[in-house]
ZASEDO-678293 format. One record per atom (N, C-alpha, C): residue number from 1; x, y, z. Coordinates in pm, whole numbers, plus 32768, in hexadecimal, padded with zeros to 4 digits. Layout:
BEGIN
NUM:X:Y:Z
...
end
This chain:
BEGIN
1:8055:7F8B:8000
1:8000:8000:8000
1:8059:807B:8000
2:802E:80E0:7FB6
2:807D:815A:7FAE
2:8051:81BD:801A
3:80B4:8202:8050
3:80A0:8268:80B5
3:80ED:82E5:808E
4:80B6:8358:80B2
4:80FC:83D6:809E
4:812B:8407:8127
5:81A9:8429:812E
5:81E0:8467:81A5
5:81E8:84FC:8186
6:8196:854B:81CB
6:8192:85DC:81B6
6:81E2:861F:8224
7:823D:8675:81FE
7:8292:86B9:825E
7:8266:874B:8264
8:8238:8773:82D9
8:820B:87FC:82F0
8:8275:8843:8344
9:8298:88BC:831D
9:8301:8904:8365
9:82F2:8999:834D
10:833E:89E7:8397
10:833D:8A79:8389
10:83CC:8AAF:838D
11:841F:8A88:832C
11:84A7:8ABB:832C
11:84AA:8B51:830E
12:8509:8B95:8349
12:8516:8C25:8334
12:85AA:8C48:8333
13:85E4:8C62:82BE
13:85A4:8C67:823B
13:8581:8BDA:820A
14:852D:8BD5:81A1
14:8505:8B54:816A
14:857E:8B10:812F
15:8591:8A93:8150
15:8601:8A48:8119
15:85F7:89B6:8140
16:864A:8965:80FF
16:864C:88D4:8118
16:86DA:88A9:8132
17:86F5:884C:8189
17:8692:880A:81DD
17:8659:886D:8242
18:85D6:8864:8257
18:8593:88C8:82AB
18:85CA:88CD:8338
19:85FD:885D:836C
19:8631:885D:83F5
19:86A7:88BC:8406
20:86E7:88E1:839A
20:8756:8941:83A1
20:8723:89D2:83A9
21:86A2:89E8:838B
21:866D:8A70:837F
21:85FD:8A90:83E0
22:85E2:8A39:843F
22:857C:8A55:84A5
22:85C1:8A81:8525
23:8578:8AC6:857C
23:85B1:8AEF:85FD
23:85DD:8A76:864D
24:858B:8A0C:864B
24:85AD:8992:8694
24:862B:8952:865A
25:8636:8952:85D7
25:86AA:8917:8596
25:8729:8964:85AE
26:871F:89E9:85B0
26:8796:8A3B:85CA
26:87CA:8A26:8657
27:8774:89F7:86B3
27:879D:89DF:873E
27:87E4:8959:874F
28:87E1:8905:86E9
28:8820:8881:86F0
28:88B4:888F:86CC
29:890D:8855:871B
29:899D:885D:86FD
29:89BE:881C:8676
30:8A27:884E:8636
30:8A50:881E:85B1
30:8A6A:8788:85B0
31:8AAA:8752:8619
31:8AC7:86C3:8619
31:8A47:8670:861F
32:89E0:86A3:8662
32:895F:865C:8667
32:891D:8661:85DF
33:8926:86D4:8598
33:88F1:86DD:850F
33:8936:8677:84B5
34:89B9:866B:84C3
34:8A04:860B:8472
34:89D5:857D:848D
35:89BD:855D:850C
35:898B:84D8:8531
35:8900:84C1:84F6
36:88A8:8525:8502
36:8820:8517:84CA
36:8826:8507:8432
37:8881:854E:83F0
37:8890:8541:835F
37:88BC:84B4:8339
38:8919:847B:8385
38:8946:83F2:836A
38:88D3:838F:837D
39:8885:83A2:83E8
39:8813:834A:8402
39:87AC:8354:8393
40:8792:83CD:8363
40:8731:83E1:82F8
40:8764:83A4:8276
41:87E3:83B9:8258
41:881D:837D:81E0
41:8813:82E4:81E6
42:882A:82AA:825C
42:881D:8219:826C
42:878E:81EB:8256
43:872D:8239:8288
43:86A0:8219:8273
43:867E:821D:81DE
44:86AB:8285:8198
44:8690:828E:8108
44:86D1:821B:80BD
45:874A:81F6:80E3
45:878C:8184:80A2
45:873E:8103:80BB
46:870D:80F2:8135
46:86C1:807A:8158
46:8641:806F:8106
47:85F3:80DC:8100
47:8573:80D3:80B9
47:8587:80D1:8021
48:85F6:8107:7FF3
48:8616:80FB:7F63
48:863A:806B:7F42
49:868E:802E:7F93
49:86B8:7FA3:7F7C
49:8643:7F42:7F86
50:85E4:7F5E:7FDF
50:8573:7F03:7FF3
50:8506:7F16:7F8A
51:850E:7F82:7F3C
51:84A7:7FA0:7ED9
51:8431:7FED:7F12
52:8439:8015:7F91
52:83CB:805E:7FCF
52:83C9:80F2:7FA7
53:843B:8129:7F80
53:8441:81B5:7F54
53:8409:81BE:7EC7
54:83AB:821B:7EB1
54:8372:8230:7E2D
54:83A5:82B2:7DF2
55:838E:8323:7E36
55:83BD:83A4:7E06
55:83B6:8409:7E79
56:83F3:847D:7E64
56:83F1:84E7:7EC9
56:8410:856C:7E85
57:83E1:85D7:7EC2
57:8401:865D:7E93
57:8400:86BE:7F08
58:8462:8716:7F0B
58:845F:8789:7F66
58:8411:87F5:7F1D
59:83C8:8845:7F68
59:8376:88AD:7F2B
59:83B2:8937:7F44
60:839E:8990:7EE4
60:83CF:8A19:7EEC
60:8380:8A69:7F53
61:83AE:8ADF:7F6F
61:8370:8B3A:7FCF
61:82DB:8B4B:7FAF
62:8284:8B3B:8014
62:81F4:8B4D:7FFD
62:81D1:8BD6:7FC4
63:8225:8C3A:7FDC
63:820A:8CBF:7FA5
63:8210:8CBE:7F0C
64:824E:8C58:7ED1
64:8257:8C50:7E40
64:81E2:8C04:7E03
65:8184:8BD8:7E56
65:8114:8B89:7E24
65:80A4:8BE0:7DED
66:804F:8BA2:7D9E
66:7FD4:8BDF:7D6E
66:7F62:8B86:7D9A
67:7EF3:8BC4:7DBE
67:7E7E:8B7C:7DF0
67:7E0E:8B8E:7D8B
68:7DCF:8B1F:7D65
68:7D60:8B21:7D07
68:7CE5:8AED:7D4E
69:7C7A:8B37:7D4A
69:7BFE:8B10:7D8B
69:7B8A:8B15:7D29
70:7B1E:8AD5:7D51
70:7AA6:8AD1:7CFF
70:7A31:8B00:7D53
71:79D8:8B49:7D16
71:7958:8B6D:7D52
71:78F1:8B6F:7CE2
72:7871:8B75:7D03
72:780C:8B7B:7C99
72:781E:8BF4:7C3D
73:7860:8C5D:7C6E
73:7877:8CD5:7C1D
73:78EE:8CC5:7BBE
74:793F:8C5F:7BD3
74:79B2:8C48:7B7B
74:7A2F:8C22:7BC8
75:7A96:8C0A:7B80
75:7B17:8BE4:7BBA
75:7B6B:8C61:7BD4
76:7BBE:8C5B:7C3C
76:7C15:8CCC:7C5A
76:7CA2:8C98:7C78
77:7D03:8CF0:7C66
77:7D8E:8CD2:7C86
77:7DC1:8D3F:7CE3
78:7E08:8D16:7D4C
78:7E46:8D74:7DA9
78:7ED3:8D43:7DCA
79:7F21:8D9D:7DFF
79:7FA7:8D79:7E2C
79:7F9E:8D2C:7EAE
80:7FFF:8CD3:7EC5
80:8003:8C83:7F40
80:8049:8CCF:7FAE
81:805E:8C96:8020
81:803C:8C0B:803D
81:7FA9:8BFA:805F
82:7F7A:8B7F:8055
82:7EEE:8B60:806E
82:7ECF:8B61:8103
83:7F1C:8B17:814F
83:7EFE:8B05:81DE
83:7F23:8B81:822E
84:7ED0:8BA1:828F
84:7EEC:8C11:82E9
84:7F48:8BE6:835B
85:7F58:8B64:836D
85:7FAA:8B2F:83D8
85:803D:8B4E:83BF
86:808D:8B49:8428
86:811C:8B5F:8418
86:815C:8AF1:83C7
87:813A:8A73:83E8
87:8179:8A04:83A2
87:813B:89F1:8318
88:8190:89D7:82B7
88:8166:89C2:822E
88:819A:893A:8200
89:8161:8908:8194
89:8192:888B:815B
89:821B:88A6:811D
90:8280:8861:8150
90:8309:8877:8123
90:8337:880F:80BE
91:82F8:879B:80BF
91:831E:8732:8063
91:82D1:86B3:807E
92:82E7:8650:8028
92:82A1:85D2:803A
92:82F6:855F:8008
93:82D9:84E9:803D
93:8314:846B:8011
93:82A1:840D:7FF8
94:82A8:83C1:7F8D
94:8246:8359:7F71
94:828C:82D4:7F86
95:8252:8282:7FDF
95:828C:81FF:7FFC
95:8224:8193:7FE0
96:8253:811A:7FCD
96:81FB:80A9:7FB1
96:8222:8039:8011
97:81CC:801F:8074
97:81EB:7FC1:80E0
97:8182:7F53:80E8
98:81AC:7EE3:811D
98:8150:7E71:812C
98:80E8:7E8B:8198
99:810D:7ED7:8200
99:80B0:7EEF:826F
99:80B7:7F7F:829D
100:804C:7FAA:82E0
100:804C:802F:831C
100:80B8:8038:8387
101:80CC:7FCE:83D1
101:8131:7FCF:843B
101:81BB:7FEE:8401
102:81DA:7FB2:838F
102:825C:7FCE:834F
102:8262:805F:8323
103:81F6:8093:82EA
103:81F3:8120:82C0
103:8209:817B:8338
104:81CF:8158:83AA
104:81E2:81A8:8424
104:8274:81A4:8452
105:82B3:812E:8448
105:8340:8122:846C
105:8396:817E:8416
106:8375:8188:8398
106:83C1:81DE:833D
106:83A3:8271:835A
107:8323:8293:8366
107:82FB:8320:8376
107:8339:8361:83F0
108:8345:8319:845D
108:837D:8356:84D6
108:840D:8384:84C0
109:8453:8343:8464
109:84DC:836B:8444
109:84E6:83EF:83FA
110:8475:8423:83CB
110:8473:84A1:8383
110:845D:8519:83DF
111:8437:8501:845A
111:8420:856E:84B9
111:84A5:85AF:84DC
112:84A7:8632:84DB
112:8522:867B:84FA
112:8503:86FB:8545
113:856A:8741:8570
113:8556:87BC:85BC
113:8504:8823:856E
114:8495:884D:85AA
114:8441:88B3:856D
114:83E6:8881:84FE
115:83D2:87FF:84F5
115:8378:87CC:848E
115:8315:8769:84C9
116:82A6:875C:8485
116:8240:86FA:84A8
116:8230:86A0:842E
117:8228:8620:8445
117:821C:85C0:83D8
117:8192:857F:83DE
118:8150:857D:836D
118:80CB:8540:8362
118:80D5:84C8:8304
119:809F:8458:832F
119:809A:83E0:82DD
119:800A:83CD:82B1
120:7FF7:83C0:822F
120:7F6E:83B0:81FC
120:7F6E:8349:818B
121:7F11:82E9:8192
121:7F07:8289:8124
121:7EE1:82D0:80A2
122:7F1C:82A2:8035
122:7EF4:82D3:7FB1
122:7E78:8285:7F87
123:7E26:82C1:7F33
123:7DAC:827E:7F07
123:7DB2:8260:7E73
124:7D67:81FE:7E49
124:7D59:81D9:7DBE
124:7CCE:81A0:7DAC
125:7C9B:8197:7D34
125:7C13:8163:7D1F
125:7C03:80D9:7D5E
126:7B99:80CA:7DAB
126:7B7A:804D:7DEA
126:7BC1:8035:7E6D
127:7C11:8095:7E9A
127:7C5E:8083:7F15
127:7C08:809D:7F8F
128:7C34:8066:7FFE
128:7BF6:8084:807F
128:7C21:8110:80A5
129:7BC5:816D:80B5
129:7BE9:81F9:80CE
129:7BF3:821B:8161
130:7C0C:81BB:81B4
130:7C16:81D4:8243
130:7C97:8214:8264
end
C-alpha cells in the first residue's frame, strides 16, 4: 500500500533541509545535525534498497505559490501561501509498504527539529479510504 509522508515546517528563511532553517534546528549542535543526517541517509538507503521508496520532492517557499479556487461565480487565482498557519508543506515522500506499521516505522524517521510529519495512505479507485 502506498503512503505519503508529508513534512510540515516553518523554516526562516525558507530552505532545505528544513531542520537547518528552523529555530529549533538552529538550537541543535552541529555534531547532532551530522548524526541526524547520517541516520536519515541510512533510512533513505534502506527504503531505496527494499523498494519501499517511490519518489520525493522538496517544495519551494510557499510565498511563491499560486492558489486556484472555484465558486459558482467562476474560478479565481491568488498568490500564496494558502494556509494561514505558520507551518507549511515543505515536501513529501511517497513510499510503498506492506503494512501500515512498516509505514509508521519509516515515517517517524522523517521527524526533525521544527517539523511535523504526517503519514497518510494514498488512495486509488476501489481502495479502502479509511
